[in-house]
N, CA and C atoms as an extended XYZ file, in Angstrom:
426
Properties=species:S:1:pos:R:3:atomname:S:1:resname:S:1:resid:I:1 pbc="F F F"
N         0.850       -1.184        0.000 N   MET     1
C         0.000        0.000        0.000 CA  MET     1
C         0.893        1.244        0.000 C   MET     1
N         0.523        2.235       -0.744 N   PHE     2
C         1.266        3.499       -0.868 CA  PHE     2
C         2.692        3.277       -1.373 C   PHE     2
N         2.808        2.415       -2.375 N   ASP     3
C         4.134        2.185       -2.954 CA  ASP     3
C         4.186        2.572       -4.433 C   ASP     3
N         3.206        3.364       -4.880 N   ASP     4
C         3.191        3.835       -6.258 CA  ASP     4
C         3.871        5.200       -6.371 C   ASP     4
N         4.226        5.545       -7.601 N   VAL     5
C         4.836        6.837       -7.918 CA  VAL     5
C         4.050        7.445       -9.075 C   VAL     5
N         3.753        8.740       -8.992 N   ILE     6
C         3.098        9.431      -10.101 CA  ILE     6
C         3.858       10.721      -10.410 C   ILE     6
N         3.641       11.229      -11.605 N   THR     7
C         4.142       12.549      -11.960 CA  THR     7
C         2.932       13.438      -12.177 C   THR     7
N         2.849       14.483      -11.392 N   LEU     8
C         1.741       15.434      -11.439 CA  LEU     8
C         2.140       16.618      -12.308 C   LEU     8
N         1.224       17.068      -13.148 N   PHE     9
C         1.445       18.245      -13.991 CA  PHE     9
C         0.411       19.298      -13.611 C   PHE     9
N         0.889       20.407      -13.040 N   ILE    10
C         0.029       21.487      -12.560 CA  ILE    10
C         0.069       22.629      -13.567 C   ILE    10
N        -1.094       23.026      -14.022 N   LYS    11
C        -1.178       24.061      -15.055 CA  LYS    11
C        -1.093       25.458      -14.449 C   LYS    11
N        -0.230       26.277      -15.057 N   TYR    12
C        -0.126       27.700      -14.720 CA  TYR    12
C        -0.383       28.468      -16.004 C   TYR    12
N        -1.385       29.338      -15.962 N   GLU    13
C        -1.744       30.085      -17.163 CA  GLU    13
C        -1.796       31.573      -16.858 C   GLU    13
N        -1.092       32.343      -17.664 N   ASP    14
C        -1.107       33.802      -17.586 CA  ASP    14
C        -1.642       34.295      -18.927 C   ASP    14
N        -2.951       34.511      -18.986 N   LYS    15
C        -3.598       34.875      -20.253 CA  LYS    15
C        -3.139       36.244      -20.754 C   LYS    15
N        -2.840       37.141      -19.835 N   LYS    16
C        -2.394       38.484      -20.219 CA  LYS    16
C        -1.103       38.422      -21.039 C   LYS    16
N        -0.164       37.602      -20.585 N   ASN    17
C         1.128       37.471      -21.265 CA  ASN    17
C         1.186       36.254      -22.195 C   ASN    17
N         0.058       35.588      -22.378 N   LYS    18
C        -0.059       34.425      -23.264 CA  LYS    18
C         0.952       33.337      -22.912 C   LYS    18
N         0.979       32.985      -21.625 N   ILE    19
C         1.881       31.944      -21.135 CA  ILE    19
C         1.034       30.799      -20.594 C   ILE    19
N         1.377       29.589      -21.006 N   CYS    20
C         0.752       28.390      -20.442 CA  CYS    20
C         1.879       27.407      -20.144 C   CYS    20
N         2.055       27.130      -18.862 N   GLN    21
C         3.110       26.231      -18.412 CA  GLN    21
C         2.507       25.098      -17.596 C   GLN    21
N         3.231       24.004      -17.557 N   TRP    22
C         2.885       22.868      -16.707 CA  TRP    22
C         4.066       22.629      -15.768 C   TRP    22
N         3.828       22.702      -14.471 N   HIS    23
C         4.853       22.445      -13.456 CA  HIS    23
C         4.748       20.975      -13.066 C   HIS    23
N         5.824       20.235      -13.246 N   SER    24
C         5.789       18.803      -12.943 CA  SER    24
C         6.377       18.523      -11.563 C   SER    24
N         5.746       17.585      -10.880 N   LYS    25
C         6.181       17.156       -9.548 CA  LYS    25
C         6.072       15.641       -9.472 C   LYS    25
N         7.146       14.976       -9.125 N   VAL    26
C         7.125       13.537       -8.919 CA  VAL    26
C         6.758       13.288       -7.458 C   VAL    26
N         5.748       12.461       -7.255 N   ILE    27
C         5.272       12.170       -5.901 CA  ILE    27
C         5.349       10.665       -5.675 C   ILE    27
N         6.096       10.275       -4.656 N   SER    28
C         6.243        8.868       -4.278 CA  SER    28
C         5.311        8.545       -3.122 C   SER    28
N         5.206        7.273       -2.823 N   ASN    29
C         4.435        6.785       -1.672 CA  ASN    29
C         2.966        7.168       -1.750 C   ASN    29
N         2.381        6.944       -2.930 N   VAL    30
C         0.947        7.152       -3.134 CA  VAL    30
C         0.335        5.806       -3.514 C   VAL    30
N        -0.981        5.749       -3.530 N   GLU    31
C        -1.673        4.540       -3.978 CA  GLU    31
C        -2.573        4.903       -5.143 C   GLU    31
N        -2.365        4.254       -6.280 N   LEU    32
C        -3.148        4.495       -7.473 CA  LEU    32
C        -4.001        3.263       -7.747 C   LEU    32
N        -5.323        3.449       -7.650 N   GLN    33
C        -6.263        2.353       -7.903 CA  GLN    33
C        -6.910        2.591       -9.259 C   GLN    33
N        -6.749        1.638      -10.171 N   LYS    34
C        -7.245        1.783      -11.543 CA  LYS    34
C        -8.464        0.906      -11.769 C   LYS    34
N        -9.425        1.450      -12.522 N   ASN    35
C       -10.591        0.707      -12.970 CA  ASN    35
C       -10.660        0.891      -14.475 C   ASN    35
N       -10.255       -0.099      -15.228 N   ASN    36
C       -10.154        0.026      -16.682 CA  ASN    36
C       -11.396       -0.440      -17.426 C   ASN    36
N       -12.565       -0.270      -16.825 N   ALA    37
C       -13.808       -0.651      -17.498 CA  ALA    37
C       -14.218        0.427      -18.491 C   ALA    37
N       -14.954        0.016      -19.509 N   ILE    38
C       -15.475        0.969      -20.482 CA  ILE    38
C       -16.979        1.060      -20.292 C   ILE    38
N       -17.462        2.290      -20.182 N   ALA    39
C       -18.899        2.524      -20.047 CA  ALA    39
C       -19.338        3.446      -21.179 C   ALA    39
N       -20.459        3.093      -21.810 N   VAL    40
C       -20.986        3.922      -22.879 CA  VAL    40
C       -22.282        4.546      -22.385 C   VAL    40
N       -22.350        5.885      -22.448 N   SER    41
C       -23.543        6.591      -21.997 CA  SER    41
C       -24.613        6.576      -23.076 C   SER    41
N       -25.803        7.084      -22.748 N   LYS    42
C       -26.926        7.118      -23.688 CA  LYS    42
C       -26.593        7.896      -24.952 C   LYS    42
N       -25.767        8.928      -24.827 N   ASP    43
C       -25.428        9.729      -25.999 CA  ASP    43
C       -24.239        9.153      -26.785 C   ASP    43
N       -23.748        7.979      -26.376 N   GLY    44
C       -22.691        7.315      -27.117 CA  GLY    44
C       -21.281        7.648      -26.671 C   GLY    44
N       -21.128        8.522      -25.695 N   ASN    45
C       -19.791        8.867      -25.208 CA  ASN    45
C       -19.214        7.714      -24.401 C   ASN    45
N       -17.936        7.476      -24.608 N   LYS    46
C       -17.255        6.413      -23.880 CA  LYS    46
C       -16.393        7.016      -22.783 C   LYS    46
N       -16.386        6.373      -21.639 N   SER    47
C       -15.460        6.766      -20.591 CA  SER    47
C       -14.785        5.502      -20.085 C   SER    47
N       -13.519        5.606      -19.813 N   ASN    48
C       -12.796        4.453      -19.308 CA  ASN    48
C       -11.643        4.933      -18.442 C   ASN    48
N       -10.914        3.992      -17.909 N   ASP    49
C        -9.730        4.298      -17.110 CA  ASP    49
C       -10.013        5.280      -15.982 C   ASP    49
N       -11.054        5.017      -15.212 N   ASN    50
C       -11.313        5.815      -14.022 CA  ASN    50
C       -10.353        5.374      -12.927 C   ASN    50
N        -9.801        6.352      -12.196 N   VAL    51
C        -8.833        6.040      -11.159 CA  VAL    51
C        -9.138        6.819       -9.884 C   VAL    51
N        -8.639        6.283       -8.782 N   LYS    52
C        -8.607        6.984       -7.500 CA  LYS    52
C        -7.153        6.998       -7.058 C   LYS    52
N        -6.682        8.184       -6.758 N   LEU    53
C        -5.316        8.363       -6.301 CA  LEU    53
C        -5.364        8.795       -4.848 C   LEU    53
N        -4.710        8.054       -3.978 N   HIS    54
C        -4.661        8.361       -2.550 CA  HIS    54
C        -3.270        8.912       -2.235 C   HIS    54
N        -3.247       10.148       -1.713 N   ILE    55
C        -1.985       10.831       -1.431 CA  ILE    55
C        -1.931       11.213        0.046 C   ILE    55
N        -1.046       10.590        0.827 N   PRO    56
C        -0.902       10.998        2.227 CA  PRO    56
C        -0.436       12.450        2.326 C   PRO    56
N        -0.958       13.140        3.326 N   CYS    57
C        -0.602       14.550        3.543 CA  CYS    57
C        -0.532       14.793        5.041 C   CYS    57
N         0.595       15.276        5.505 N   LYS    58
C         0.745       15.551        6.934 CA  LYS    58
C         1.229       16.979        7.114 C   LYS    58
N         0.507       17.754        7.902 N   ASP    59
C         0.877       19.144        8.192 CA  ASP    59
C         1.105       19.949        6.912 C   ASP    59
N         0.171       19.812        5.963 N   ALA    60
C         0.228       20.543        4.690 CA  ALA    60
C         1.488       20.222        3.890 C   ALA    60
N         1.955       18.980        4.002 N   VAL    61
C         3.125       18.533        3.232 CA  VAL    61
C         2.764       17.249        2.495 C   VAL    61
N         3.026       17.254        1.189 N   ILE    62
C         2.860       16.061        0.355 CA  ILE    62
C         4.245       15.692       -0.145 C   ILE    62
N         4.741       14.556        0.321 N   GLY    63
C         6.103       14.152       -0.051 CA  GLY    63
C         7.083       15.212        0.402 C   GLY    63
N         7.798       15.806       -0.531 N   GLU    64
C         8.777       16.850       -0.208 CA  GLU    64
C         8.240       18.252       -0.508 C   GLU    64
N         6.959       18.349       -0.824 N   TYR    65
C         6.383       19.629       -1.248 CA  TYR    65
C         5.394       20.191       -0.236 C   TYR    65
N         5.382       21.506       -0.127 N   GLU    66
C         4.386       22.194        0.692 CA  GLU    66
C         3.092       22.279       -0.105 C   GLU    66
N         1.980       21.816        0.493 N   TYR    67
C         0.699       21.878       -0.196 CA  TYR    67
C         0.076       23.260        0.010 C   TYR    67
N        -0.384       23.858       -1.083 N   LEU    68
C        -1.121       25.116       -1.049 CA  LEU    68
C        -2.448       24.923       -1.765 C   LEU    68
N        -3.460       25.640       -1.332 N   LYS    69
C        -4.718       25.635       -2.068 CA  LYS    69
C        -4.449       26.240       -3.439 C   LYS    69
N        -5.282       25.897       -4.442 N   PRO    70
C        -4.987       26.336       -5.813 CA  PRO    70
C        -4.728       27.834       -5.991 C   PRO    70
N        -5.529       28.691       -5.405 N   LYS    71
C        -5.321       30.135       -5.582 CA  LYS    71
C        -4.040       30.603       -4.901 C   LYS    71
N        -3.716       30.014       -3.754 N   GLU    72
C        -2.458       30.356       -3.066 CA  GLU    72
C        -1.263       29.920       -3.912 C   GLU    72
N        -1.343       28.709       -4.476 N   TRP    73
C        -0.255       28.209       -5.314 CA  TRP    73
C        -0.057       29.116       -6.514 C   TRP    73
N        -1.155       29.506       -7.132 N   TYR    74
C        -1.098       30.348       -8.327 CA  TYR    74
C        -0.376       31.662       -8.033 C   TYR    74
N        -0.589       32.239       -6.842 N   LYS    75
C         0.002       33.525       -6.459 CA  LYS    75
C         1.444       33.401       -5.960 C   LYS    75
N         1.867       32.200       -5.596 N   ALA    76
C         3.208       32.008       -5.035 CA  ALA    76
C         4.278       32.374       -6.060 C   ALA    76
N         5.237       33.172       -5.644 N   ALA    77
C         6.317       33.600       -6.542 CA  ALA    77
C         7.238       32.433       -6.894 C   ALA    77
N         7.574       31.621       -5.900 N   ASP    78
C         8.454       30.470       -6.112 CA  ASP    78
C         7.632       29.201       -5.932 C   ASP    78
N         7.421       28.472       -7.015 N   LYS    79
C         6.587       27.282       -6.984 CA  LYS    79
C         7.416       25.985       -6.924 C   LYS    79
N         8.722       26.115       -6.867 N   ALA    80
C         9.603       24.950       -6.957 CA  ALA    80
C         9.331       23.899       -5.883 C   ALA    80
N         9.068       24.314       -4.659 N   ASP    81
C         8.855       23.358       -3.570 CA  ASP    81
C         7.406       23.357       -3.090 C   ASP    81
N         6.495       23.797       -3.967 N   LYS    82
C         5.080       23.881       -3.617 CA  LYS    82
C         4.258       23.058       -4.592 C   LYS    82
N         3.112       22.607       -4.091 N   ILE    83
C         2.250       21.743       -4.888 CA  ILE    83
C         0.795       22.099       -4.617 C   ILE    83
N        -0.053       21.853       -5.591 N   THR    84
C        -1.491       21.970       -5.410 CA  THR    84
C        -2.159       20.864       -6.194 C   THR    84
N        -3.412       20.615       -5.890 N   LEU    85
C        -4.206       19.619       -6.599 CA  LEU    85
C        -5.504       20.284       -7.016 C   LEU    85
N        -5.789       20.271       -8.324 N   LYS    86
C        -7.016       20.897       -8.784 CA  LYS    86
C        -7.531       20.211      -10.045 C   LYS    86
N        -8.828       20.332      -10.255 N   GLU    87
C        -9.457       19.767      -11.448 CA  GLU    87
C        -8.832       20.382      -12.692 C   GLU    87
N        -8.659       19.554      -13.702 N   GLY    88
C        -8.081       20.023      -14.960 CA  GLY    88
C        -6.590       19.786      -15.095 C   GLY    88
N        -5.894       19.616      -13.977 N   ASP    89
C        -4.496       19.226      -14.044 CA  ASP    89
C        -4.463       17.737      -14.387 C   ASP    89
N        -3.291       17.175      -14.583 N   PHE    90
C        -3.241       15.752      -14.902 CA  PHE    90
C        -2.033       15.092      -14.262 C   PHE    90
N        -2.088       13.757      -14.221 N   PHE    91
C        -0.956       13.003      -13.692 CA  PHE    91
C        -0.751       11.755      -14.530 C   PHE    91
N         0.463       11.216      -14.429 N   VAL    92
C         0.867       10.032      -15.162 CA  VAL    92
C         1.364        9.007      -14.152 C   VAL    92
N         0.980        7.762      -14.355 N   ASP    93
C         1.466        6.684      -13.502 CA  ASP    93
C         2.957        6.506      -13.771 C   ASP    93
N         3.767        6.679      -12.738 N   GLY    94
C         5.210        6.516      -12.853 CA  GLY    94
C         5.933        7.845      -12.932 C   GLY    94
N         7.238        7.751      -13.000 N   GLU    95
C         8.084        8.950      -13.079 CA  GLU    95
C         8.431        9.189      -14.548 C   GLU    95
N         7.891       10.272      -15.119 N   VAL    96
C         8.099       10.538      -16.546 CA  VAL    96
C         8.632       11.944      -16.802 C   VAL    96
N         8.964       12.647      -15.774 N   SER    97
C         9.317       14.052      -15.917 CA  SER    97
C        10.801       14.254      -16.183 C   SER    97
N        11.103       15.005      -17.237 N   ASP    98
C        12.485       15.383      -17.537 CA  ASP    98
C        12.778       16.804      -17.072 C   ASP    98
N        11.745       17.631      -17.048 N   LEU    99
C        11.885       19.054      -16.725 CA  LEU    99
C        11.011       19.402      -15.529 C   LEU    99
N        11.289       20.548      -14.930 N   ASP   100
C        10.422       21.046      -13.868 CA  ASP   100
C         9.237       21.806      -14.440 C   ASP   100
N         9.481       22.522      -15.546 N   ILE   101
C         8.438       23.334      -16.167 CA  ILE   101
C         8.406       23.045      -17.666 C   ILE   101
N         7.225       22.759      -18.168 N   TYR   102
C         7.012       22.511      -19.598 CA  TYR   102
C         6.203       23.673      -20.170 C   TYR   102
N         6.609       24.166      -21.307 N   GLU   103
C         5.875       25.216      -22.015 CA  GLU   103
C         4.891       24.540      -22.968 C   GLU   103
N         3.612       24.840      -22.810 N   ASP   104
C         2.573       24.232      -23.644 CA  ASP   104
C         2.814       24.503      -25.124 C   ASP   104
N         3.332       25.679      -25.437 N   SER   105
C         3.532       26.095      -26.833 CA  SER   105
C         4.592       25.259      -27.559 C   SER   105
N         5.392       24.492      -26.821 N   GLN   106
C         6.428       23.669      -27.447 CA  GLN   106
C         5.874       22.373      -28.036 C   GLN   106
N         4.594       22.125      -27.831 N   TYR   107
C         3.964       20.896      -28.300 CA  TYR   107
C         2.816       21.271      -29.231 C   TYR   107
N         2.718       20.595      -30.362 N   GLN   108
C         1.770       20.959      -31.412 CA  GLN   108
C         0.348       21.182      -30.888 C   GLN   108
N        -0.172       20.286      -30.113 N   ASN   109
C        -1.522       20.436      -29.551 CA  ASN   109
C        -1.488       20.590      -28.038 C   ASN   109
N        -0.372       21.028      -27.506 N   GLY   110
C        -0.213       21.187      -26.067 CA  GLY   110
C         0.398       19.962      -25.407 C   GLY   110
N         0.888       20.149      -24.188 N   LEU   111
C         1.567       19.071      -23.465 CA  LEU   111
C         0.637       17.910      -23.159 C   LEU   111
N        -0.580       18.193      -22.722 N   PHE   112
C        -1.493       17.100      -22.365 CA  PHE   112
C        -1.727       16.171      -23.553 C   PHE   112
N        -1.996       16.736      -24.711 N   SER   113
C        -2.222       15.933      -25.913 CA  SER   113
C        -0.981       15.090      -26.238 C   SER   113
N         0.181       15.687      -26.124 N   TYR   114
C         1.439       14.970      -26.355 CA  TYR   114
C         1.571       13.788      -25.386 C   TYR   114
N         1.293       14.032      -24.116 N   MET   115
C         1.432       12.981      -23.108 CA  MET   115
C         0.436       11.848      -23.364 C   MET   115
N        -0.812       12.181      -23.704 N   LYS   116
C        -1.819       11.154      -23.989 CA  LYS   116
C        -1.411       10.293      -25.185 C   LYS   116
N        -0.764       10.907      -26.161 N   THR   117
C        -0.344       10.196      -27.363 CA  THR   117
C         0.867        9.307      -27.104 C   THR   117
N         1.771        9.735      -26.244 N   ASN   118
C         3.052        9.061      -26.077 CA  ASN   118
C         3.222        8.241      -24.802 C   ASN   118
N         2.284        8.331      -23.873 N   PHE   119
C         2.409        7.604      -22.612 CA  PHE   119
C         1.106        6.894      -22.276 C   PHE   119
N         1.234        5.754      -21.632 N   ASP   120
C         0.071        5.071      -21.078 CA  ASP   120
C        -0.256        5.698      -19.732 C   ASP   120
N        -1.454        5.459      -19.266 N   ASP   121
C        -1.857        5.823      -17.906 CA  ASP   121
C        -1.706        7.313      -17.608 C   ASP   121
N        -2.315        8.142      -18.454 N   VAL   122
C        -2.368        9.590      -18.266 CA  VAL   122
C        -3.800        9.932      -17.867 C   VAL   122
N        -3.976       10.627      -16.744 N   TYR   123
C        -5.301       10.874      -16.194 CA  TYR   123
C        -5.513       12.359      -15.873 C   TYR   123
N        -6.658       12.873      -16.282 N   VAL   124
C        -7.055       14.242      -15.929 CA  VAL   124
C        -7.711       14.204      -14.558 C   VAL   124
N        -7.370       15.133      -13.702 N   ILE   125
C        -7.980       15.218      -12.379 CA  ILE   125
C        -9.409       15.723      -12.528 C   ILE   125
N       -10.352       14.939      -12.002 N   SER   126
C       -11.764       15.315      -12.080 CA  SER   126
C       -12.354       15.676      -10.724 C   SER   126
N       -11.682       15.284       -9.644 N   SER   127
C       -12.161       15.644       -8.299 CA  SER   127
C       -11.003       15.568       -7.314 C   SER   127
N       -11.101       16.401       -6.280 N   VAL   128
C       -10.093       16.403       -5.214 CA  VAL   128
C       -10.827       16.513       -3.885 C   VAL   128
N       -10.624       15.532       -3.012 N   ASP   129
C       -11.215       15.545       -1.678 CA  ASP   129
C       -10.091       15.436       -0.658 C   ASP   129
N       -10.199       16.248        0.400 N   ARG   130
C        -9.183       16.225        1.459 CA  ARG   130
C        -9.818       15.701        2.739 C   ARG   130
N        -9.137       14.766        3.388 N   TYR   131
C        -9.624       14.164        4.621 CA  TYR   131
C        -8.655       14.487        5.747 C   TYR   131
N        -9.223       14.777        6.923 N   LYS   132
C        -8.390       15.204        8.048 CA  LYS   132
C        -8.187       14.120        9.099 C   LYS   132
N        -9.170       13.232        9.298 N   THR   133
C        -9.035       12.221       10.337 CA  THR   133
C        -7.810       11.344       10.087 C   THR   133
N        -7.738       10.801        8.898 N   ILE   134
C        -6.519       10.139        8.420 CA  ILE   134
C        -6.047       11.040        7.300 C   ILE   134
N        -5.090       11.944        7.574 N   PRO   135
C        -4.747       13.018        6.645 CA  PRO   135
C        -4.283       12.511        5.270 C   PRO   135
N        -5.143       12.757        4.277 N   HIS   136
C        -4.792       12.379        2.907 CA  HIS   136
C        -5.734       13.056        1.923 C   HIS   136
N        -5.353       13.006        0.670 N   PHE   137
C        -6.185       13.471       -0.426 CA  PHE   137
C        -6.648       12.254       -1.204 C   PHE   137
N        -7.886       12.317       -1.694 N   GLU   138
C        -8.374       11.344       -2.662 CA  GLU   138
C        -8.650       12.118       -3.936 C   GLU   138
N        -7.936       11.745       -4.981 N   VAL   139
C        -8.013       12.444       -6.264 CA  VAL   139
C        -8.667       11.502       -7.271 C   VAL   139
N        -9.755       11.943       -7.860 N   GLY   140
C       -10.406       11.175       -8.910 CA  GLY   140
C        -9.880       11.594      -10.266 C   GLY   140
N        -9.764       10.641      -11.154 N   GLY   141
C        -9.271       10.960      -12.496 CA  GLY   141
C        -9.887       10.065      -13.535 C   GLY   141
N        -9.744       10.497      -14.791 N   HIS   142
C       -10.230        9.690      -15.914 CA  HIS   142
C        -9.346        9.932      -17.128 C   HIS   142
């Protein structure tokens, strides 16, 4: 239990200056539960690869990073040792990060599209729940 590793990609967007970056963070000692079933809705849309990611958090620390709420993280001048979890960001099963910051403009259809095309087990964060009794985050993804 809690022996998985993921790479989290946190989106930073500055629309005024037309900047879109992804800050990558490798997080160890997590538990990634995968459900690879395919479900087809009434309108024909398919969804598959639903996951639950369990991330221990103690005293606002995840692994080696200080956890900040999304708006606090966005405002932080130095994001190198800080982390946040929010809908729309994504993670990959395993350690796949070469850089700390990826520029979206360097990839034809953006970094997320590149990662989905070139890596297995890439998940968009769809929900984030924080629990205090047993301090951890439960992150839903698809």
